[in-house]
C-alpha positions, 0 to 999 in steps of 0.5 A, a space after each residue: 442710357 437707352 438709345 435707338 438706332 438713328 438717334 443723334 449722339 455725341 460720344 466722348 472717347 479716349 483715342 490711342 496716341 503714338 509718337 514717332 522718332 527718337 527721344 530720351 528715356 526721360 522724355 518717353 516716360 513723360 509722354 507715357 504718363 500724359 493724359 489720354 487724347 480725349 475726342 468727341 464725335 457726333 453722328 447717328 447711332 447705327 449699332 451698339 453692343 458690348 464690344 463697340 458702338 457704330 455711328 454714321 455721319 450721313 444718312 440717305 434713303 438706303 445708304 450711309 456714309 462716314 461710318 465709325 466704330 468706337 470700342 466700348 472700353 474707349 467710350 467715356 460718355 454718350 450724350 443724346 443730341 435729339 
């Protein structure tokens, strides 16, 4: 998909998960085999390269807010919203 800077996009991506505390080995094996945590994030595309995609939640005249970088290997899909 061809995207330009400031396109509004929705990214579906796999997040890391962690579990804190003691648990039995069978329980830890079950958690290790669970599905990935699938997330969706929407924003304006600021930058994209082979390593990551950066989106921002807010745009002002000369400012941005709520910047998020998502590693390319974690991205499952990208959908252009506008």
